[in-house]
C-alpha positions in Angstrom: 18.5 -16.4 42.0 15.6 -16.6 44.6 12.5 -17.6 44.2 11.1 -14.0 44.4 13.1 -12.4 41.9 12.6 -15.4 39.0 9.1 -14.8 39.7 8.7 -11.4 38.6 11.6 -11.4 35.7 8.1 -14.2 34.5 5.9 -12.8 34.6 7.8 -9.3 33.7 8.9 -11.8 30.8 5.1 -12.7 29.9 3.7 -8.9 29.9 6.1 -8.2 27.1 5.1 -10.9 25.1 1.3 -10.0 25.4 2.2 -6.5 24.9 3.9 -7.8 21.4 1.1 -9.7 20.8 -1.6 -7.2 20.8 -0.1 -4.8 18.6 0.5 -7.2 16.0 -3.2 -8.0 16.2 -3.9 -4.0 15.6 -1.2 -3.6 13.2 -2.5 -6.4 11.3 -6.3 -5.2 11.2 -4.8 -2.3 10.1 -3.8 -3.7 6.7 -7.2 -5.4 6.9 -9.1 -1.9 7.0 -6.2 -0.8 4.5 -6.7 -3.4 1.9 -10.3 -3.2 2.3 -10.6 0.7 1.1 -8.3 -0.2 -2.1 -10.2 -2.3 -3.7 -12.6 -0.7 -6.7 -12.5 1.4 -9.4 -10.2 4.9 -9.1 -10.1 7.3 -12.1 -7.5 10.0 -11.8 -9.7 13.3 -11.5 -5.3 15.5 -11.1 -2.4 14.6 -11.8 0.2 17.4 -10.3 -1.0 20.7 -12.2 -1.1 18.7 -15.5 -4.1 17.7 -17.4 -5.9 13.8 -17.5 -7.4 11.8 -19.3 -10.9 11.4 -17.9 -9.8 7.3 -19.1 -6.9 7.2 -16.4 -8.4 4.2 -14.6 -7.0 1.5 -11.9 -8.7 -1.0 -10.4 -7.2 -2.5 -7.9 -8.9 -6.2 -6.5 -9.6 -8.2 -3.0 -7.5 -11.1 -4.3 -3.9 -8.9 -5.3 -3.9 -7.8 -8.9 -5.1 -4.6 -10.3 -5.2 -3.4 -14.1 -3.8 0.1 -15.3 -5.4 0.7 -18.2 -4.0 0.4 -20.8 -0.8 -1.2 -19.4 -0.9 -5.2 -20.4 0.9 -8.1 -18.6 0.2 -9.2 -14.7 0.4 -6.2 -12.8 -0.3 -7.2 -9.2 0.0 -4.6 -6.1 0.0 -4.7 -2.0 0.8 -2.5 1.2 4.5 -2.6 2.5 3.2 -0.6 5.3 -0.3 1.5 5.8 1.1 4.2 4.1 3.6 2.8 1.2 2.2 0.7 -1.4 3.6 -1.7 -4.5 1.9 -1.8 -8.0 3.9 -4.5 -9.7 3.6 -5.2 -14.0 5.5 -8.4 -13.7 8.4 -8.8 -16.2 8.4 -4.7 -16.9 9.3 -3.1 -13.5 7.1 -1.7 -10.4 6.1 1.4 -9.0 6.4 2.5 -5.0 3.7 5.0 -3.6 3.6 6.7 -0.6 -0.3 7.4 0.6 -1.6 10.2 0.8 -5.0 10.1 1.5 -7.4 6.9 0.6 -10.9 7.3 2.3 -13.8 5.6 0.7 -14.1 8.3 -2.6 -10.2 9.4 -2.7 -7.1 8.2 -3.0 -4.3 10.4 -3.6 -0.6 9.2 -3.6 3.1 10.0 -5.3 5.2 7.6 -6.9 8.8 7.7 -4.9 10.3 5.1 -5.5 10.8 3.2 -9.9 12.1 -0.1 -10.7 12.3 -1.3 -14.8 13.6 -4.4 -15.0 15.2 -4.1 -18.4 16.9 -0.7 -18.2 17.9 -1.9 -14.7 17.2 1.9 -13.3 16.4 1.5 -9.7 16.1 5.2 -8.4 14.1 7.5 -5.9 11.3 9.5 -7.6 10.1 12.8 -6.1 6.8 12.6 -8.3 3.8 14.2 -9.3 1.3 13.8 -7.0 -1.9 11.5 -8.1 -5.3 12.6 -7.2 -8.4 9.8 -7.9 -12.1 9.1 -6.9 -13.4 6.3 -6.1 -15.7 5.0 -9.5 -16.9 1.3 -8.4 -16.5 -1.0 -5.6 -14.8 -4.0 -6.8 
């Protein structure tokens, strides 16, 4: 292969690697923003078309832990993608949500998958829309 062609292949490869690293950096920055937006205490204000209990809250912490009273146990969360959230209750099960909206003052999500370990249930769900407002920052 002639030297000029090798040089062009080298430049093309470097360009592809540079563009790929920029894309990964952008995705990482987006996850950081989303992670910081969800941290706080959220109060449910609407569940599908039904009424809600004023005590229905969920709290997300910076360390990946969560509280969902009255549930007990070790509860954690993480983002699968920027609009897909998984909440785990260790030893019990997990729920995967589609994030429809996440801002400084509102969180709207819909359950998409549910796994209950003890009963070996793993099923897609087209759940009700849950709407929350931010109560406090943690």
